[in-house]
C-alpha positions in Angstrom: -115.5 141.0 -146.5 -114.1 144.0 -147.7 -111.3 143.8 -149.9 -108.4 145.7 -150.7 -106.3 145.7 -154.3 -102.5 146.3 -152.9 -99.5 146.0 -154.5 -96.3 144.3 -153.9 -92.7 144.1 -155.0 -91.3 140.5 -155.2 -87.5 139.9 -156.5 -87.7 143.4 -158.0 -91.5 142.8 -159.2 -94.7 144.6 -158.9 -97.7 142.2 -158.1 -101.1 143.8 -158.2 -103.0 141.8 -155.5 -107.1 142.1 -154.9 -107.3 141.1 -150.9 -109.5 140.6 -148.1 -108.6 144.2 -145.8 -108.2 142.0 -142.6 -105.2 140.6 -144.7 -103.8 143.5 -146.0 -100.4 143.1 -143.0 -99.9 139.6 -143.3 -99.3 139.7 -147.0 -97.3 142.9 -147.2 -95.1 141.3 -144.3 -94.9 138.1 -146.0 -94.1 139.4 -149.4 -91.4 142.1 -147.6 -89.9 139.0 -145.8 -89.5 136.9 -149.1 -87.7 140.3 -150.7 -85.0 140.3 -147.8 -84.7 136.2 -148.4 -84.1 137.3 -152.3 -81.5 139.8 -151.2 -79.8 137.4 -148.7 -79.5 134.5 -150.7 -78.3 136.7 -154.1 -75.5 137.6 -151.6 -74.5 134.1 -150.8 -75.2 132.0 -153.7 -74.6 132.0 -156.8 -77.7 131.9 -159.2 -78.9 132.1 -163.0 -81.4 134.3 -162.6 -84.0 135.2 -159.7 -86.0 132.1 -160.9 -83.8 130.1 -159.0 -83.6 132.0 -155.9 -87.5 132.0 -155.9 -87.1 128.5 -155.9 -85.1 128.3 -153.1 -86.7 130.8 -151.1 -90.0 128.6 -151.9 -87.9 125.6 -150.4 -87.2 126.3 -147.4 -90.1 128.2 -146.5 -92.8 125.0 -147.4 -89.9 122.9 -145.7 -90.0 125.0 -142.3 -94.0 124.9 -142.7 -93.9 121.4 -142.7 -91.7 120.3 -140.0 -93.5 122.9 -138.0 -96.7 121.3 -138.9 -95.4 117.9 -137.8 -94.1 119.4 -133.9 -97.7 120.7 -133.9 -99.5 117.8 -135.0 -100.3 115.4 -132.1 -102.0 111.7 -132.8 -105.0 110.4 -130.7 -102.1 108.0 -129.9 -100.5 110.6 -128.0 -102.9 112.7 -126.4 -104.4 108.9 -125.1 -101.0 108.0 -123.7 -100.7 111.2 -122.1 -104.4 111.3 -121.0 -103.6 107.9 -119.8 -100.7 108.5 -117.5 -102.5 111.9 -116.1 -105.1 109.8 -114.7 -102.7 107.5 -113.3 -101.4 110.0 -111.2 -105.0 111.2 -110.3 -105.4 108.3 -109.1 -102.9 107.4 -107.3 -103.0 110.9 -105.3 -106.6 109.9 -105.0 -106.0 106.8 -103.5 -103.5 108.4 -100.9 -106.3 110.5 -98.7 
């Protein structure tokens, strides 16, 4: 993998990163989203410094990530139940013929 050095701006501070070239678009997009959220939060909430804003943004993004992981998480029992229901439907169809 080819590495690339980039600089992203987050909360008006530059951060120099070395990343895989293939990840550049995603990293740039993530930095832009964090910066947009920082500006949005600074307009809508009282804060003492940018660390407060970054903490709230981190909390929001992490909460969203965990909620999405929980939605997409399928337990074996869930799958077994769904497969059993499909098997029952197919068995009933085959028995009718």
